[in-house]
C-alpha positions in Angstrom: 97.6 114.4 108.4 94.9 117.2 109.1 92.0 115.9 110.9 88.7 115.8 109.3 87.4 119.2 110.4 90.7 120.8 109.6 90.5 119.6 106.0 86.7 120.9 105.9 87.8 124.6 107.0 90.4 124.0 104.4 87.7 123.5 101.6 85.8 125.6 103.0 88.3 128.5 102.9 89.2 127.4 99.3 85.4 127.6 98.2 84.8 130.9 99.5 88.1 132.3 98.1 86.8 131.1 94.6 83.7 132.4 95.2 84.8 135.9 95.8 86.9 135.8 93.0 84.6 135.2 90.2 82.2 137.7 92.0 85.0 140.6 91.9 85.5 139.5 88.0 81.7 140.0 87.5 82.0 143.3 89.9 84.8 145.7 91.0 88.0 143.6 90.6 89.9 146.6 93.0 86.7 146.0 95.9 87.2 142.3 95.3 90.8 141.9 96.1 90.8 144.2 99.3 87.5 141.5 100.2 90.1 138.4 99.3 93.0 140.3 101.7 90.7 140.3 104.4 89.6 136.5 104.0 93.1 135.4 104.1 94.6 137.8 107.0 
C-alpha cells in the first residue's frame, strides 16, 4: 500500500497532467505534448 504522501503525489501528478492536456487542447497540441513528455520523464 502506498503511504498517504505517495498517494498525494500521485493524485497531484495526475491532476497536473489533466490540466496540461486540457490546456494543450485549447492552445498548441504539439507544444502541450512536449510539455507532457517533460512532466512524465
